[in-house]
N, C-alpha and C positions, 0 to 999 in steps of 0.2 A: 478520594473521590475529589468531585467536581463541586467547591460551591455553589454555582450559579446554577440553577435547575435548568439552561437553557444547553449550556456547555454541558451537562451529566446527561440532557437527556439526546446531544447531541453525538459525543464520545458511546455511550452506548447505541444509536443507530448506526455510527460507524462500525462496531466492533460486529452487530448482530448483520448487517452486510457484507463484513468480511470474514464472517463464521458461515455465511452462506457459501461463498464465491469459494475458500476451502473446502467444503461439504461438498460441493459441483466438484473440483478438483478432483481432490480424494474418490470420489466416484467412477469418474470417468476413468482414474489410474488404474482403480480397480477391471474396470472392462477394458483396458486396452484402451483407449479411442486417444489416436491421435491427430487432431483438428488443424493442428495448426502445419503450415508448411516449416520447412528448415530456414528459411528469409524471416519470414515473420516472426517468429520464434525469438528468433537474435533480435528482431525491431523489438522486439517486448521483453525481454530482460533487460536491454540495453536501455530501454527505458527505466524500468523499476531501478536498476542499478542508479541512474541517474535524481529517481528520486532519493533512492536511498543519501544520496551525498547532498541533495540539497536538503532534505531534512536533517541530516547530521549538520551541519550550518548553518541550523533555527534562520534559513535566511528567506521569510516567510513571501518574499517580496519576489523571487524567482521559484518558490512554487505554487502561489497564487493561477500563474497560467499555463501550471501542466494539468488542474484541476478543473470537471466538468462544471458547470454552477453552478447544477444541484450540490454535489458535493463541498464545494466552497460555503453552499449556507452555513453547513455543518460544520466543517475544518475550518472554521474561522484560523485568524491569527492567535487571537487569543486560547484558545480549543490549542490548537498547536505547539502553541511554550509551554501550554500546561504539559501536556502532553512529553516536549521535549524533558521536560526539567523529569519527569519521573526516570529516567536513564540518568540522569547528574545534569550540572551546568553544564560543564564543558568535557565533552563525547572526546575533544580529540579528531585526528586527521583517520577520514577513511583508511582502513587499511587494506581488506581485499574481505573479498564478499565466501560464503561458505555453502552448502546445500542451497542448488536452486530449481525448485519449480512452477514448471508454467504449462498452461492449456488453454486453448478456448472453452468459450462456456456459453452457452444459448439457458436463459432461463424468463420465464413470461416476456417471450416473444424478442427478447434484446438480445444480441451479441455480442460478446467482446472478453476478456481475458483474464483470468485468473493466475497469481505471481507469489508466490511465496520465495522468500529469498532471506538469506542470514547476511548482516553487518557487521565487522569487525572495526571497530574504530580504537585509538589510541587506547580509550578509559571507558568503552563498556560493549559489550555487543546488544544488537537487537536485528531480534523476526518483523522482516515484513509482511502484514498480509495487503495483496493490493488487487483491486480489483480495475480495469480502465475498461472505455469501450471502445469500439471499433476505431477512434482518431488517437488512441493511445491516452484520450484523456483519462484522469483518474477519479472512478464511481467511487472507492471504496478503500480506503484505509486503516489498517492496525497496524499499531506495535505491539512488542511482547518482549 
């Protein structure tokens, strides 16, 4: 757990956002909804892969411009460092990606994209749930 109440709250908030995005993704998959054109889908997946690469490096200065401003308030450098440490100090180089799922999501008048991505590093494997806004900025991030 997180020692600081703010970190704990931020982690729970981010997790809840990603759970909602993942639930929406699963619902759309069950309904057979395809809202993204192939080019858009490829852009979203490429952005998710960049996120996995940057998070794996533990380089917050590279991650910060990828975050929506509201997400950046929750996903601060200490929060991201704590999250990174849960999977070990040295993840090693990013080797490959496993299963990846992406879809468009509309929720509470906002549209965006949800991606579930498995990233395989030399020393660990991390499953990312990432929510993106229409500008491909991160609006939710969960790692497990």
